[in-house]
C-alpha positions in Angstrom: 31.6 -71.0 142.0 29.9 -68.9 139.6 29.8 -65.2 139.4 26.1 -65.3 141.6 27.9 -67.0 144.1 26.2 -70.3 143.5 28.0 -73.7 143.6 28.5 -75.2 140.0 28.0 -78.9 140.6 27.6 -79.6 137.0 31.2 -78.5 136.6 32.2 -81.0 139.2 30.2 -83.6 137.3 32.3 -82.7 134.3 35.5 -83.0 136.2 34.1 -86.8 137.2 33.3 -87.8 133.8 36.6 -86.7 132.5 38.4 -88.4 135.5 36.7 -91.5 134.5 37.3 -91.5 130.8 40.9 -90.7 131.1 41.6 -93.4 133.6 39.5 -95.9 131.5 42.0 -95.1 128.7 44.9 -95.9 130.6 43.7 -99.6 131.2 41.1 -100.7 128.8 43.7 -101.1 125.8 45.6 -103.4 127.7 43.0 -106.6 126.9 43.1 -105.8 123.3 47.1 -105.7 122.7 46.9 -109.5 121.4 44.5 -108.5 118.8 46.0 -105.4 117.9 49.4 -107.4 117.1 47.2 -109.9 115.2 44.9 -107.7 113.3 47.8 -104.9 112.2 50.3 -107.7 111.8 53.0 -106.3 114.1 54.9 -107.8 116.9 53.5 -107.7 120.6 56.6 -105.3 121.6 55.2 -102.9 118.9 51.6 -103.3 120.0 52.4 -102.4 123.6 53.2 -98.8 122.3 49.6 -98.2 121.8 49.0 -98.4 125.6 52.6 -96.7 126.4 51.9 -94.0 123.7 49.2 -92.8 125.9 50.6 -93.2 129.2 54.2 -91.6 128.5 53.3 -88.4 127.3 50.4 -88.1 130.0 53.1 -88.6 132.6 55.8 -86.5 130.9 53.3 -83.5 129.9 51.6 -83.3 133.3 53.8 -80.7 135.2 54.3 -78.7 131.9 50.5 -78.5 131.3 50.0 -77.1 134.9 52.6 -74.3 134.4 50.8 -73.5 131.2 47.0 -73.8 132.5 48.2 -71.2 135.1 48.6 -68.8 132.2 45.5 -69.5 130.2 41.6 -69.4 130.5 40.0 -72.7 132.0 37.2 -72.5 129.6 39.2 -72.8 126.6 41.6 -75.2 127.6 39.0 -77.2 128.7 36.8 -77.2 125.7 40.0 -77.7 123.5 41.4 -80.5 125.5 38.0 -82.6 125.7 37.4 -82.0 122.1 41.1 -83.3 121.2 40.5 -86.3 123.2 37.3 -87.4 121.4 38.8 -86.7 118.3 41.7 -89.0 118.7 39.4 -91.5 120.0 37.5 -91.5 116.8 40.9 -91.3 114.9 42.2 -94.3 116.6 39.0 -96.4 115.8 39.7 -95.6 112.5 43.4 -96.4 112.2 44.5 -98.3 109.0 48.0 -99.4 110.6 49.8 -99.5 113.9 52.2 -96.4 112.9 49.0 -94.3 112.7 47.4 -95.6 115.9 50.6 -95.1 117.8 51.0 -91.5 116.5 47.3 -90.7 117.4 47.8 -92.3 120.9 50.7 -89.9 121.4 48.5 -86.8 120.8 45.9 -88.2 123.0 47.9 -88.6 125.9 49.1 -85.0 125.7 45.3 -84.3 125.7 44.9 -86.6 128.7 47.5 -84.7 130.6 45.5 -81.5 130.0 42.4 -82.8 131.1 44.2 -84.6 134.6 45.2 -81.1 135.5 41.9 -79.5 134.8 40.0 -82.0 136.8 41.0 -80.9 140.4 41.1 -77.3 139.4 37.5 -77.5 137.8 36.2 -79.7 141.0 37.8 -77.0 143.6 36.9 -73.8 141.9 33.0 -74.6 141.2 31.8 -74.8 145.0 32.6 -73.1 148.2 35.6 -74.0 150.2 33.5 -75.6 153.0 32.2 -78.2 150.1 35.5 -78.8 148.7 35.9 -82.4 150.3 32.6 -83.6 148.8 33.6 -81.9 145.3 37.1 -83.3 145.2 35.7 -86.9 146.1 33.7 -86.7 142.7 36.7 -87.1 140.3 38.8 -88.6 142.9 36.5 -91.6 143.3 35.2 -91.8 139.4 38.9 -91.8 138.1 39.8 -95.1 139.9 36.5 -96.5 139.1 37.6 -95.8 135.5 40.8 -97.6 136.0 39.4 -100.7 137.4 36.1 -101.2 135.1 38.7 -100.5 132.1 39.8 -104.1 131.5 36.4 -105.5 132.2 34.7 -103.2 129.7 37.5 -103.9 127.2 37.1 -107.8 127.5 33.4 -107.4 126.7 33.6 -105.1 123.9 36.7 -107.1 122.4 34.6 -110.1 122.4 31.5 -108.8 120.8 32.5 -105.6 118.8 36.4 -106.0 118.2 39.2 -103.9 119.1 38.1 -100.6 117.5 35.2 -100.5 119.8 37.3 -99.9 122.9 38.3 -96.4 121.4 34.7 -95.5 120.3 33.2 -96.3 123.9 34.4 -93.3 125.6 33.0 -90.9 122.7 29.4 -90.4 124.5 30.8 -89.5 127.9 33.2 -86.7 126.2 30.2 -85.4 124.3 28.4 -85.0 127.3 31.4 -83.4 129.2 31.9 -81.0 126.4 28.1 -79.8 126.1 28.1 -79.4 130.0 31.5 -77.6 130.3 30.4 -75.2 127.2 27.2 -74.2 128.8 28.4 -73.9 132.4 32.1 -73.1 132.4 32.9 -69.5 133.2 34.1 -67.5 130.6 37.6 -65.4 130.4 40.9 -66.0 129.1 42.4 -67.4 125.9 44.9 -70.0 124.9 48.4 -69.1 124.6 51.5 -70.9 122.9 53.2 -73.2 125.6 56.5 -71.9 126.8 59.6 -73.3 124.9 61.0 -74.4 128.2 58.1 -76.9 128.6 59.6 -79.1 125.9 62.7 -79.4 127.9 60.6 -80.5 131.0 58.6 -82.9 129.2 61.6 -84.4 127.9 63.5 -84.7 131.1 60.6 -86.0 132.9 59.6 -88.6 130.3 63.1 -89.7 130.2 63.1 -90.3 133.8 59.8 -92.2 133.5 61.0 -94.5 130.6 64.3 -95.4 132.3 62.3 -96.6 135.4 59.9 -98.6 133.5 62.3 -100.3 131.4 64.4 -101.2 134.5 61.4 -102.5 136.1 60.2 -104.8 133.1 63.6 -106.1 132.3 64.8 -106.9 135.9 63.1 -110.1 136.6 65.1 -111.7 133.5 68.3 -110.0 135.0 68.4 -108.2 138.2 71.5 -106.1 136.8 68.9 -104.0 134.7 67.7 -102.4 138.1 71.0 -100.2 137.7 69.1 -98.6 134.4 66.7 -96.7 137.3 69.7 -94.7 138.2 69.5 -92.9 134.8 66.4 -91.4 136.3 68.0 -89.7 139.1 70.3 -87.1 137.2 67.3 -86.3 134.8 64.9 -85.6 137.6 67.5 -83.5 139.7 68.5 -81.5 136.2 64.7 -80.9 135.9 64.1 -79.6 139.4 66.9 -77.1 138.9 65.2 -75.7 135.5 62.9 -72.9 135.4 60.0 -75.6 135.0 60.7 -77.3 138.4 60.8 -73.7 140.4 57.0 -73.4 140.8 56.5 -77.2 141.5 59.1 -76.7 144.3 57.2 -73.7 145.6 54.1 -75.4 145.7 55.1 -78.0 147.7 57.4 -76.0 150.0 54.8 -73.2 150.5 51.9 -75.7 151.4 54.3 -78.3 152.9 52.9 -81.1 151.2 55.8 -83.3 150.3 54.5 -86.2 152.4 51.0 -85.9 150.9 52.4 -86.1 147.4 54.7 -89.0 148.4 51.3 -90.7 149.9 49.6 -90.2 146.7 52.2 -92.0 144.6 52.3 -94.8 147.3 48.9 -95.5 147.1 48.7 -95.4 143.8 51.4 -97.9 143.3 49.8 -100.4 145.7 46.6 -100.2 143.9 48.1 -100.7 140.3 50.0 -103.6 141.6 47.5 -105.4 143.3 45.2 -105.3 140.3 47.4 -106.4 138.1 48.9 -109.1 140.2 45.5 -110.7 140.9 44.1 -110.6 137.4 47.4 -112.6 136.7 47.4 -114.8 139.6 43.6 -115.6 139.3 43.5 -116.4 135.2 47.0 -117.9 134.8 47.4 -119.9 138.2 44.0 -120.7 139.5 42.3 -121.1 135.9 39.5 -118.7 136.8 37.7 -117.3 133.9 37.8 -113.7 132.7 34.3 -113.1 133.7 34.6 -114.4 137.3 38.0 -112.4 138.0 36.4 -109.3 136.3 33.3 -109.7 138.7 35.6 -110.2 141.8 37.8 -107.1 141.0 34.3 -105.2 140.7 34.1 -105.6 144.4 36.6 -102.8 144.6 35.2 -100.2 142.9 32.1 -100.7 144.0 33.0 -100.3 147.6 35.0 -97.3 146.6 32.1 -95.7 145.2 29.9 -96.2 148.3 32.6 -94.9 150.4 33.5 -91.8 148.3 30.9 -89.5 149.2 31.2 -90.5 152.8 35.0 -89.5 152.6 34.1 -86.0 151.2 31.6 -85.4 154.0 34.0 -86.6 156.7 36.4 -84.2 155.3 34.4 -81.2 155.3 33.2 -82.2 159.0 36.4 -83.4 160.7 39.2 -82.3 158.2 40.8 -83.6 155.1 44.0 -84.7 156.6 42.2 -87.0 159.2 39.9 -88.4 156.6 42.8 -89.1 154.2 45.0 -90.9 157.0 41.9 -93.0 158.0 41.2 -94.0 154.3 45.0 -95.0 153.8 45.0 -97.1 156.7 41.8 -98.8 155.8 43.3 -99.3 152.2 46.6 -100.7 154.0 44.6 -103.3 156.3 42.7 -104.7 153.0 45.9 -105.0 151.0 47.6 -106.7 154.0 45.2 -109.2 154.1 45.5 -110.0 150.5 49.2 -111.0 151.3 48.9 -114.4 152.3 46.7 -115.4 149.2 47.2 -119.0 147.8 44.9 -121.4 146.3 42.6 -122.0 149.0 41.3 -118.5 149.0 37.6 -118.7 147.8 36.5 -115.8 145.1 34.3 -114.3 147.9 37.2 -114.2 150.4 39.4 -112.2 147.8 36.2 -110.1 146.9 35.8 -109.1 150.5 39.5 -108.2 151.2 39.5 -106.0 147.9 36.3 -104.4 149.1 37.7 -103.2 152.3 40.6 -102.1 150.5 38.4 -100.0 147.7 36.5 -98.8 150.8 39.6 -97.1 152.2 40.4 -95.5 148.8 36.9 -93.9 148.8 37.5 -92.4 152.2 41.1 -91.5 151.1 40.6 -90.0 147.5 38.6 -86.9 147.7 40.4 -85.6 151.3 43.7 -86.1 149.7 42.9 -84.0 147.0 41.3 -81.4 148.9 44.2 -81.4 151.3 46.7 -80.6 148.3 44.7 -77.8 146.8 43.6 -75.8 149.9 47.4 -76.1 150.8 48.6 -74.2 147.4 48.2 -70.8 146.8 45.5 -69.9 144.5 47.5 -68.6 141.6 49.5 -71.8 141.4 46.2 -74.1 141.6 46.9 -75.8 138.0 50.5 -76.4 139.1 49.4 -78.1 142.7 46.7 -80.1 140.4 49.4 -81.2 138.1 51.8 -82.2 140.7 49.4 -84.3 142.7 48.3 -85.8 139.1 51.6 -86.5 138.5 52.2 -88.6 141.6 49.0 -90.7 141.0 49.8 -91.2 137.4 53.3 -92.2 138.3 52.0 -94.8 140.8 49.4 -96.1 138.6 52.1 -96.6 135.7 54.9 -98.1 138.1 52.9 -100.2 140.1 52.0 -103.0 137.8 55.9 -102.9 137.0 56.8 -102.9 140.4 54.4 -105.8 141.4 55.8 -107.9 138.3 59.4 -107.1 139.4 58.4 -108.3 142.8 56.7 -111.5 141.6 59.4 -112.5 139.1 62.2 -112.1 141.9 60.1 -113.5 145.1 56.9 -114.9 144.1 53.3 -113.5 144.3 53.4 -112.9 148.1 56.4 -110.7 147.5 54.6 -108.8 144.8 51.4 -108.4 147.4 53.7 -107.5 150.1 55.0 -104.8 148.1 51.8 -103.4 147.1 50.7 -103.7 150.9 54.1 -101.9 152.0 53.4 -98.7 149.6 49.9 -98.2 151.4 51.2 -98.8 154.7 53.8 -95.9 154.1 51.2 -93.8 153.0 49.6 -93.5 156.4 52.4 -91.7 158.3 53.0 -89.6 155.1 49.4 -88.3 155.3 49.3 -88.1 159.1 52.6 -85.7 159.1 51.0 -82.3 159.4 52.2 -79.8 156.7 52.6 -76.1 157.4 49.8 -74.0 155.6 50.3 -71.8 152.8 51.4 -68.5 153.4 48.4 -65.8 152.6 48.7 -63.4 150.5 
């Protein structure tokens, strides 16, 4: 809210716009990897780092960014992060070679981590508490919309304008968000240098995530590679014992949101796995065109966009936990109906089941974000936001790898079944009541 006590929906719109472009950037590059490999004359494995170069620092820096943003002003951090993200997009489009492009993407991932943390904080602080469900539904809905529309938009730009256009497409949205934030964001605070301990936090978290990704990507060739995932356990335990893990443990303990964060990770993993598996199955096994596959997949975000505002209103009326649990249950039902997918299913049939899952995601997204933010102490809002964004980003990053590993070991139904099981597990995790955050 502003100093005059008025709700600032323009800042909620900024949070939604930034959520859209940050999630768009996680997926839009994937469709251009073959072209990047050919044009920049590098191997496919090297080109893959154009995508991983964004995702790994984003995940590794989410929690350190939350600690840092709890100590600085929202306005200068927001304007700096948006400007840095946009500048990196322009530099990526002008990249003369692969090393330049990968280096720029690493910096853009760091800017993306700050944006991910700022989104829920910006939305939650811009309106009255009784309107937070509706406000949080905006970035929570537009983010997955960006993730789903990224491949479709990337394919169109790649066919007509080339791979450099996929980095430039985000600039108009970033410019509009920067101008709105500059005009409406409340002043106060200044930037500070990050705590040196944040580098250790980033190294431990990034190492754990990298070990999980390598284990999942290599396991279809040899299940023994699953053992590599064990490396992530001591790294995660060690991080929890560092000063950087203390604020996160406090947020989870004081708000009683362990289960909610687990549910966020599970739903995001199911979401990421299904979209990866369906696109691969329809185009490779069923010989469906990329256009038809994209139109089928668009039913998910369309239904999500319709149900998102409804989820926010329900959360404000009947409670965030009930609405989030209902949405997770609807999502789980839609994914369960996709498990018996085979060649006899028509595209409209698949689209209808995706739409059901998308409607559930719309009901679930905003309320679960509001549930986390209202459970955290006010002085740790950015830490709470970074923790839930880490859970979501981990799910989006690990979901496709989990789905691919399950498919390689047990076929398409095993992959879809794993995705549905993740969504089903989220329902009891959300429904289990946590204890309220202690009052000051």
